[in-house]
C-alpha positions in Angstrom: 0.1 0.1 0.0 1.4 3.4 -1.0 1.8 6.3 1.4 -1.1 8.2 -0.3 -3.3 5.2 0.2 -2.7 5.4 3.9 -3.8 9.0 4.3 -7.3 9.7 5.5 -10.1 11.3 3.4 -10.3 15.1 4.0 -13.8 14.7 5.3 -12.6 12.4 8.0 -9.8 14.6 9.1 -12.0 17.6 9.2 -14.6 15.8 11.3 -11.9 14.7 13.7 -10.7 18.2 14.2 -14.2 19.5 14.7 -14.9 17.0 17.3 -11.7 18.1 19.3 -9.5 15.1 18.3 -5.9 15.2 17.2 -4.7 14.4 13.6 -1.2 13.8 12.1 -0.2 16.4 9.2 2.6 15.4 6.8 4.4 17.5 4.4 3.6 15.3 1.5 3.4 11.5 0.8 7.1 11.1 0.3 9.5 8.9 2.3 11.3 12.0 3.7 8.2 14.0 4.7 8.2 15.2 8.2 5.0 15.7 10.3 3.2 17.0 13.3 0.4 16.3 15.6 -2.4 18.9 15.5 -5.5 19.7 17.5 -7.9 22.6 17.1 -6.6 25.1 19.8 -9.9 26.1 21.1 -10.5 22.3 22.0 -7.0 21.6 23.3 -7.1 19.5 26.4 -4.5 18.6 29.1 -4.4 15.0 27.4 -3.8 16.5 24.1 -0.7 18.6 25.2 0.6 15.7 27.2 0.3 13.6 24.1 2.3 16.1 22.1 5.0 16.4 24.8 5.2 12.6 25.6 4.6 11.0 22.2 5.2 13.7 19.4 8.1 15.2 21.5 8.4 18.5 19.6 7.9 22.0 20.8 4.2 22.6 21.4 3.4 25.7 19.1 0.2 27.6 18.2 -0.5 28.4 14.5 -2.3 31.6 14.3 -3.4 34.0 11.6 -2.1 37.6 11.2 -5.5 38.9 12.3 -5.2 37.0 15.5 -1.7 38.2 16.1 -3.0 41.7 15.6 -5.9 41.1 18.0 -3.8 39.7 20.7 -1.0 42.4 19.9 1.9 39.8 19.9 5.2 41.3 18.7 7.8 39.2 16.9 10.0 37.0 19.1 13.0 39.1 18.2 12.7 42.7 17.1 13.8 43.3 13.6 14.1 39.7 12.8 14.2 38.8 9.1 12.3 35.5 8.5 10.8 35.9 5.1 11.0 32.2 4.5 11.0 30.8 7.9 8.4 30.3 10.7 7.2 33.8 12.0 7.3 33.2 15.9 5.9 35.8 18.2 6.6 36.2 21.8 5.8 33.3 23.9 2.5 33.4 25.8 0.7 32.3 29.0 -2.8 32.6 30.2 -3.0 35.6 32.5 -5.0 33.7 35.2 -5.8 30.1 36.1 -2.3 28.8 35.7 0.4 27.9 38.1 3.9 27.5 36.6 2.5 27.4 33.1 4.6 24.6 32.0 2.2 21.7 32.9 -0.1 20.1 30.2 -3.2 21.6 32.0 -1.6 25.1 32.0 -0.6 25.0 28.4 -4.0 23.7 27.3 -5.7 26.5 29.0 -3.3 29.0 27.5 -4.2 27.6 24.1 -7.9 27.8 24.7 -7.6 31.4 26.0 -5.6 32.5 23.1 -8.0 30.9 20.7 -11.2 32.2 22.2 -13.3 34.3 19.7 -13.3 37.1 22.3 -9.7 36.9 23.4 -7.9 40.2 24.1 -4.3 41.2 24.9 -5.1 41.3 28.7 -6.1 37.7 28.6 -2.4 36.7 28.1 1.0 37.5 29.5 4.4 37.2 28.1 6.8 35.3 28.2 5.2 31.9 28.5 5.2 28.2 27.5 3.2 28.3 24.4 4.8 29.5 21.1 2.5 31.1 18.6 3.6 31.0 14.9 1.9 33.3 12.5 0.8 31.7 9.3 1.2 33.5 5.8 -2.0 35.1 4.4 -4.2 32.7 2.5 -2.4 29.7 4.2 -1.1 26.9 2.3 -2.0 28.5 -1.0 0.8 30.8 -0.4 3.2 28.8 1.8 3.2 25.1 2.2 4.3 25.1 5.9 3.0 23.6 9.1 1.9 26.8 10.5 -0.4 27.5 7.5 -1.7 24.0 7.4 -2.4 24.0 11.2 -4.4 27.2 10.9 -6.1 26.2 7.6 -7.4 22.8 8.8 -9.2 24.0 12.0 -10.8 26.7 9.9 -12.0 24.2 7.5 -13.4 22.1 10.2 -15.5 25.0 11.3 -13.3 26.0 14.3 -11.4 29.1 15.0 -8.2 29.3 12.5 -5.8 28.4 15.2 -4.1 25.1 15.9 -2.0 23.5 18.7 0.8 21.5 17.0 4.1 19.8 17.7 6.5 18.1 15.3 7.0 14.3 15.6 10.4 13.1 16.7 11.8 9.6 16.7 13.5 7.8 19.7 16.8 9.5 18.7 15.4 12.9 18.9 15.5 13.4 15.0 12.4 14.3 13.0 10.3 11.2 12.2 9.7 10.9 8.5 7.6 9.2 5.9 6.3 5.7 6.6 7.4 6.0 10.3 5.0 8.9 10.6 2.1 6.9 9.0 2.9 4.1 11.4 2.9 6.5 14.4 -0.5 7.7 13.2 -1.9 4.3 12.8 -0.5 3.1 16.2 -2.3 5.9 17.9 -5.6 5.7 16.0 -5.2 9.1 14.4 -6.2 10.0 10.9 -3.3 11.5 8.7 -3.4 14.1 6.1 -0.8 15.7 3.9 -0.2 19.4 3.1 -0.3 18.5 -0.5 -3.7 17.1 0.0 -4.8 20.1 1.9 -3.6 22.4 -1.0 -5.4 20.3 -3.5 -8.7 20.4 -1.4 -8.5 24.2 -1.3 -7.8 24.5 -4.9 -10.8 22.4 -5.7 -13.1 24.2 -3.3 -11.9 27.8 -3.3 -10.7 30.5 -5.7 -7.7 32.4 -4.4 -6.6 34.2 -7.6 -8.7 35.9 -10.2 -7.5 36.6 -13.7 -8.4 40.1 -14.4 -6.9 41.0 -17.8 -5.2 39.6 -20.8 -3.2 41.6 -23.3 -0.2 41.3 -25.8 3.3 42.6 -25.0 5.9 42.9 -27.8 9.5 42.4 -26.4 12.9 42.1 -28.1 12.5 38.3 -27.5 9.1 37.8 -28.9 5.5 38.7 -28.5 4.1 37.4 -25.2 0.6 37.1 -23.9 0.3 38.7 -20.5 -2.2 37.6 -17.9 -2.8 39.7 -15.0 -4.1 38.1 -11.6 -5.5 39.8 -8.7 -4.5 38.4 -5.4 -7.3 39.5 -3.0 -5.8 38.3 0.4 -2.9 40.8 0.0 -4.4 43.0 -2.8 -1.5 42.3 -5.0 -1.2 42.0 -8.9 0.8 39.1 -10.4 1.7 38.7 -14.1 2.2 35.7 -16.4 4.0 36.3 -19.7 3.3 33.4 -21.9 5.0 32.7 -25.2 3.4 30.1 -27.5 0.8 27.6 -26.2 2.0 25.5 -23.3 0.8 21.8 -23.5 -0.1 20.3 -20.1 1.4 17.0 -21.1 4.7 18.4 -22.4 7.5 19.8 -20.2 7.7 23.7 -20.8 10.4 26.2 -20.0 9.3 27.9 -17.0 10.6 30.8 -14.7 8.8 32.0 -11.5 10.3 35.0 -9.5 9.5 38.2 -7.7 11.1 41.3 -9.2 14.4 42.0 -7.4 16.2 45.4 -7.9 19.8 44.2 -7.9 19.2 41.2 -10.1 16.6 42.5 -12.6 17.3 46.2 -12.9 20.9 46.9 -11.9 22.2 43.6 -13.5 20.7 44.2 -16.8 23.4 43.3 -19.5 25.9 42.1 -16.9 27.6 38.9 -18.0 28.7 37.6 -14.5 27.8 36.1 -12.3 25.3 34.0 -14.3 21.8 34.2 -13.0 18.2 33.9 -14.4 17.2 37.6 -14.2 14.2 39.0 -16.0 16.1 39.7 -19.2 17.9 36.4 -19.5 14.9 34.4 -18.7 12.8 36.2 -21.4 15.6 35.7 -23.8 15.9 32.0 -23.1 12.1 31.5 -23.4 12.2 33.5 -26.6 14.9 31.3 -28.1 12.9 28.2 -27.1 9.8 29.5 -28.8 7.4 28.5 -25.9 7.5 29.1 -22.2 6.1 30.9 -19.1 7.5 33.6 -16.9 5.6 34.4 -13.8 6.3 37.7 -11.9 5.1 37.7 -8.4 4.2 41.0 -6.8 6.2 40.4 -3.7 7.9 43.7 -2.9 11.5 43.8 -1.4 11.8 45.7 1.7 14.4 48.6 1.9 16.5 46.5 4.3 16.4 43.5 1.8 17.6 45.8 -1.0 20.4 47.1 1.1 21.5 43.7 2.1 21.6 42.5 -1.4 23.6 45.6 -2.5 26.0 45.2 0.3 26.6 41.4 -0.4 29.3 40.2 -2.7 27.8 39.3 -6.0 28.7 35.5 -5.5 27.2 35.5 -1.9 23.9 37.1 -2.9 21.1 34.7 -1.9 19.3 33.0 -4.6 15.7 33.7 -5.2 13.6 31.4 -2.9 11.4 29.9 -5.7 10.2 27.0 -3.7 8.1 28.6 -1.1 6.4 31.2 -3.3 5.8 29.1 -6.2 4.0 26.5 -4.2 1.4 29.2 -3.5 0.5 31.8 -5.9 3.0 31.0 -8.7 1.8 27.3 -8.9 -1.8 28.4 -9.2 -0.9 30.7 -12.0 1.1 27.9 -13.7 -1.8 25.6 -13.5 -4.1 28.2 -14.9 -2.0 28.8 -18.1 -1.6 25.1 -18.6 1.9 24.5 -17.5 2.0 21.3 -15.4 5.3 19.7 -16.4 8.1 22.2 -15.8 11.6 22.6 -17.1 12.5 25.1 -14.4 14.9 28.0 -15.1 16.6 27.6 -11.7 19.4 26.0 -9.8 18.0 22.9 -8.2 16.1 23.4 -5.1 14.0 21.3 -2.7 10.2 21.3 -3.0 7.5 20.7 -0.5 3.8 19.7 -1.4 4.4 20.4 -5.2 2.2 17.4 -6.1 -0.7 19.3 -4.4 -0.7 21.7 -7.3 -0.6 19.0 -9.9 2.9 20.2 -11.0 5.9 18.2 -11.8 9.5 19.6 -12.2 11.0 17.4 -15.0 14.2 19.3 -15.2 16.3 22.1 -13.7 17.9 24.4 -16.2 20.6 26.4 -14.4 22.0 29.7 -15.8 25.0 29.2 -18.1 
């Protein structure tokens, strides 16, 4: 039986969460996937937290939305931290009343329920504490295929507050448990298991996160591209897809997904070194191929990010982090224009939950 066959139907997972039961969430159905135990935070009990501490063994965290972070007035864990692609931790929290040391399973369960209460307010909590909130990206797993996003999306889809208590699952050696061992863990404890990729697929089938607002033609030095504009309602952004030719869903197509970056795409125009797939080179390569897709994501660089890139030596400049962004907005756009099998203009990078978008990377094409 394959890993995918051992995952529970989404309806079963959502019913369990609605009833206040724990589930296991895996990154995907691969042998290397890590996972966590999740329960809706508003239904968290002493037994749930004790199970996470004793059996899952990871840090007990609380996935929350940006709206709840603002409601509770929780600042970042470290002032000025830059965690664009990492989990966004806030200061740790404790219920303001009804707890003793705060570390017991009962105390942490109470803190989770207080923080997830519909009428929760800042004065209901104190800092620091023994529960660690993590802020999910807007629009959840459709933007970032992370545990914080999945663990806020799933309770919401189950009809609960969009907040989940979760802990990563570790093995006997203290390492992250992976793949088949995670599914064995779920079966041993009688917990339904779901993958982030299955959650992405479920949301794509039942929701519309992006809306194509306009299509026009654009003449470039490298060919005449069709340009599709997409409105991203959760963050009020406008993304573009430049399409040359007619991508076939069954044929690998040359593809580039990126946000515009000043140093790479503006200041580096015409510069021969170091080799990088910037905007100009990508369009030129797609033009030479005669068919391809370039997706431009409206993810604006902060002033500090621009300064950091300018200050870094060219060889040390960080590569564009395609994986996280493309698994969200970029992947939806690629599906919409008919690109399912990708020859990706990129250095090889790892992917998480890419199958949830019905995408397959058949080849990485590094800059040369």
